[in-house]
VOSEVEX-523264 format. One record per residue (C-alpha): residue in three letters; z, x, y. Coordinates in steps of 0.1 Angstrom, whole numbers, padded with zeros to 4 digits, always signed. Example, Ala and Ser with C-alpha at 12.3 -4.5 7.8 and 13.67 -1.06 7.14 Angstrom:
2
ALA+0078+0123-0045/SER+0071+0137-0011/
This chain:
84
UNK-0045+0175+0026/UNK-0080+0181+0031/UNK-0112+0156+0022/UNK-0126+0181-0004/UNK-0088+0180-0024/UNK-0084+0143-0021/UNK-0121+0136-0030/UNK-0113+0156-0060/UNK-0085+0141-0072/UNK-0104+0108-0068/UNK-0130+0116-0087/UNK-0108+0129-0117/UNK-0091+0096-0116/UNK-0124+0079-0112/UNK-0138+0098-0144/UNK-0104+0091-0161/UNK-0107+0056-0159/UNK-0144+0054-0168/UNK-0141+0082-0195/UNK-0155+0057-0223/UNK-0187+0048-0200/UNK-0216+0077-0200/UNK-0235+0057-0175/UNK-0226+0069-0145/UNK-0251+0101-0138/UNK-0254+0130-0112/UNK-0269+0109-0089/UNK-0245+0085-0087/UNK-0218+0107-0085/UNK-0237+0123-0056/UNK-0239+0094-0040/UNK-0202+0083-0047/UNK-0192+0121-0033/UNK-0214+0115+0001/UNK-0196+0084+0004/UNK-0164+0091+0000/UNK-0166+0121+0022/UNK-0185+0101+0051/UNK-0152+0076+0046/UNK-0124+0105+0044/UNK-0142+0125+0075/UNK-0141+0095+0096/UNK-0100+0090+0092/UNK-0077+0104+0116/UNK-0058+0127+0089/UNK-0032+0156+0095/UNK-0016+0177+0066/UNK+0018+0173+0056/UNK+0029+0207+0075/UNK+0012+0196+0105/UNK+0031+0162+0103/UNK+0064+0174+0100/UNK+0059+0200+0131/UNK+0050+0173+0150/UNK+0079+0153+0139/UNK+0106+0182+0148/UNK+0087+0182+0183/UNK+0094+0147+0188/UNK+0130+0153+0176/UNK+0139+0178+0197/UNK+0123+0158+0231/UNK+0139+0132+0221/UNK+0173+0155+0220/UNK+0164+0165+0255/UNK+0159+0131+0269/UNK+0188+0114+0254/UNK+0206+0143+0273/UNK+0189+0139+0301/UNK+0198+0102+0303/UNK+0235+0111+0300/UNK+0233+0135+0327/UNK+0216+0106+0349/UNK+0239+0084+0342/UNK+0272+0112+0352/UNK+0256+0115+0383/UNK+0248+0081+0389/UNK+0288+0075+0382/UNK+0296+0101+0409/UNK+0280+0090+0433/UNK+0287+0054+0429/UNK+0325+0064+0429/UNK+0320+0090+0457/UNK+0306+0063+0477/UNK+0335+0040+0471/
């Protein structure tokens, strides 16, 4: 979700919550949009697709590490038994 989508969702919820109060004028809405945009741009947010892709990479890496650790343990065992 990009910052514009998040802002629009927030603005719609905010407008719905204040639908009875007509005191929010265009200038205040522009200030709110600018503040929200600045705040959201400063956040380190990734899309769900990117998160899922990184999670898959991490899972593959974890499996490779587990396999290598198992092989290392087997080699250490062989070396230990060979020395005896």
